[in-house]
C-alpha positions, 0 to 999 in steps of 0.5 A: 792699150799696150801693157805697161811695165816697169823695165827695171822691175822686169829685168830684176824678175828675169835675173831672179829667175836665173838665180832660182834656176842656178840654185836648183840646177846650177849656173851651167843649166841656166840658159835662155829657155830655162830662165824664160820658163822659170820667169813665166815669159817668152825667150824673146822677152829675155833676149830683149833685155839681155842679148847674150847669156853673158849679159844675163849672168853679169846682171844676175851677179849684181842681183846676188850682191844686192840681195846679200846687201839687203839681207845684211842691211835688214839685220842692221835696221833690226837693231836700230833704236825706235825713232825719237818723238818729234823726229824729222820726217813728213807727216803721213797726214800732211801735205807731203803724203799726197806726193807720189812715191818716186820709188814706185813703178810708174810714178814721177815727181812734178816737172819730170818726164813720165817713164816709158812703161810700155811692154817692149815690142820686137825691134825696140831697144832695151831700156838702159840699166840703172847703176846698182847701189850697195846696201851693205854700206849702212845708212848714217842712222843705222850707225847709232849705238843700239846694242853692244857692238860685239852682239851687233857683229855677231848679228851681221856675221850670222846674216852672211851664213846659209843658216835658213831657207832664204840664205842657203840658195843665195849663198849657193849661187854666190859660190857658183859665181865665184868658181866661174869667175876663176876661169871667166875673164868677164866675170872676174873683171866685175867688182863682185867683191865690192860688197865684201869690201864694204862689209870688211870696212864696216867690221874694221869700224866696229872693231875700232869702237871695241878697241876704244872701249878696251874690249880689244887689245890696243896692239890688235891689228884691226884689218887682220881681225876683220879678215879673220872674221870674214875667213871664219864665216866663209869657211863655216858657210861652206861647211854648212852648205856641204853638210859637214857642219850644222847651222848650230855648229856655225853659230856656236863656233862664231860665238866662241870666237867673238867671246875670245876676241871681245868678251861674252855677249852682254845680254847672255842671249844670242842675237837672232837672225 
């Protein structure tokens, strides 16, 4: 029988291989052959999913945005309160537990068409790409009051900095895309700043809540304060990446800025990332 695969998973695996090559050797070195070797697949399979390097680069840019969004969303979830007893949701032992998980490869809901998961053959058309969604926009339940807003701001802004082995390659590749987009019209035309826009809007909402509690002057321009926070973290991130500032320096400078803007952390201890 033909090997069955999830085309979306395969596409993401190839794009993630591109990002790993770019993190280690630069986007300029990430050709089809290098990406195929990193992904452990044939060059022909890479070209099946991405006919041109431009298509591969554009999808890789999507993956960078998705991974940044997932990182930030995970920090938001970490500060969410535990679910209250009796909260709505299917019982793990109830009848809903037998339903297939539509998020898992190869599963379908009753009455729907089973997805085509066969391994592609030469000449087969590539499966259509699914539209990406931004994980930077918090889910409604993540907007509940869980921890002081000032601490939540610090937690999320720290998540955007290259302070560990997980975030450093991601930040490095994003900066490479940014530089490339300055001279590549196809990349510049992409909405690669949409996640930044979502974070900017979230910051404004959090600052508005601080203003309502009297932590921020009523004359403060929220959009400008959000822009200043983003500019600060961008500058700190680049400095850490270049080695001119340490991760500890970045944490300290960000904390002091938030202390001046909103007052010190309520708990005294700094939020972990």
